[in-house]
N, C-alpha and C positions, 0 to 999 in steps of 0.2 A: 162426415160427422152424422151419425145417426140420430134421431130425435123420437122421443116418446111424446104422447099426448100430454097437455098440461093438466095439472090438479089447480082448478080456478079458486081465487080468492074466496074465502068463506068463513062464517062463522060457526063453530060447533057447539050447540047448546046441548043441555042435558049431559054434561060432564060433570063428574064428581072428583074432587080433591080429598085423599084421604091420607091422614097422618097418625103415626105411632111413635111413641118415645119408648126406646129399648135400652134399659140401663143392665140388663142381666141375661142378655141373647148373646151366646158366644159368636165371635165372629166368623168362625166356620160355616155358622148356618146362614148368614147373611146373603152370601151369593147363591145358595140354594133357593131361599126364599125369594130372592129376585128373580130368578129363572122361572119358578113355580108361577109367580104373578104374571110375568110377560108371557108364557105359555098360556095363562088363562085369560088373556086379552088385556092386560093393563096396557096403555098406551105409552106410559113412562113411569120408571121406578128409579128413586135414587136414595141416597143416604147423606145425611149431613151430621157431622159431629157436634154435639151439644153438652152442656153441662145441666145436670138437674139438681134438685134440692141436696143439701149436704155436699154440693160441689162434686156429685158423682158423674164421671164421665159416662156420656151414653152415645146413642146414635138414634137420630131422628129419621124414621123411613117415612118417604112421601111417595105417592103415586097419584097418577092421572087415568081414569078409566071412563067408559060410558055409564050412565045411570043403570043400563040393563046388566052390567057386569058387577056392580056394587056387591051383591050377595055373595058371589064367588070370591071375591076380593077378601070380604071380610071372614069368610071361612077359612081361607088360606093362612091370613094374619093370625087368627085364633088358634088353629092347629099347629102352625108351624113356628110361632114365636112364643115369647113368654109374656106378651102384652096381656092385660085385663081389660083394656077398653081402647075403642077406635074413634077418632075424630074425623067426621067428614063433613064437607058442604058443598054445593052446587057451584058450579063454576062454567063461565063461557071462554071458548079458546078462538082466538083470530088466527086463522092462517092464511099467509100472503100466497099468491099463486106461485106455483112451483112446476118445473119441467125437469126432466133428466134428458140429457144428451150425451153422446159418446164422444170422447176425444181419443184419437188415435195416437199413440206413442209409438216409439221405435221398439218398445218390447210387447205392446199389444193395446188393446182397447181398454179405457176407463171410463166408467159412467160418471158424470158431474150433474149434481143437483144445482138448479139454479132458481133463485128466487127473484120474482118479476114483480115490479110495482109500476102501474100506469104504462105498461107495455114495454118497459125497459128492465134488463137484467140488472140488478143492484147488488146481488152477491152470488157467488157459486163456490161450491165445495166439492172435490173429488170424493168418489165413494172409498171410504177406507179399506174395505174388504177387496176391492180391485186393486188398489195401490199394494197392498200387503201381499196378495197373492203374486203379483208382478215381482215384487221386490225379493219374496223367498225363491221363486223360480229362478230368478237371473242373478242371484247372489249380491244384489246390490242394496245401498241404503234406502229405506223408505223414504227419506227427505229427498232424495235425489228423483224418485218416481213423482212425488208431489211437484217437485221443481218443473219436470218435464211436462206434466198436465198442465200447470199454470202458464208455462212458456207457450203451450200449444193452444191455449184457450182464445 
């Protein structure tokens, strides 16, 4: 089992939460916008279905970024969506200590992210991309790869 150095518990200050409600942005554009935001340095981007005034179905785009990236995020949102306004506010993010280790399966290695609290591993999650690659290369179900990793942890 290989190990990577841990990412110690910490709080990220100077983070910004950004929100826009989109009731007239075509669905085909949303994936493109998400990719552009992530490529420009957003830490996280996600969409939530909402209803706006007059019961119009819409999507709320939310993202998390560092304060230093806010101007880039606003430029992308204004250029690539139909929004006329952007809400944003400061946010602090607590991050538990994390460590990546490698679990060897009969098909190959899989990275596992572990969450550590007070020196003990309290959660672990296999890396999806590793599991997907093994499943595709070996013609097996993704769930079987996950099961093998959990069994070997």
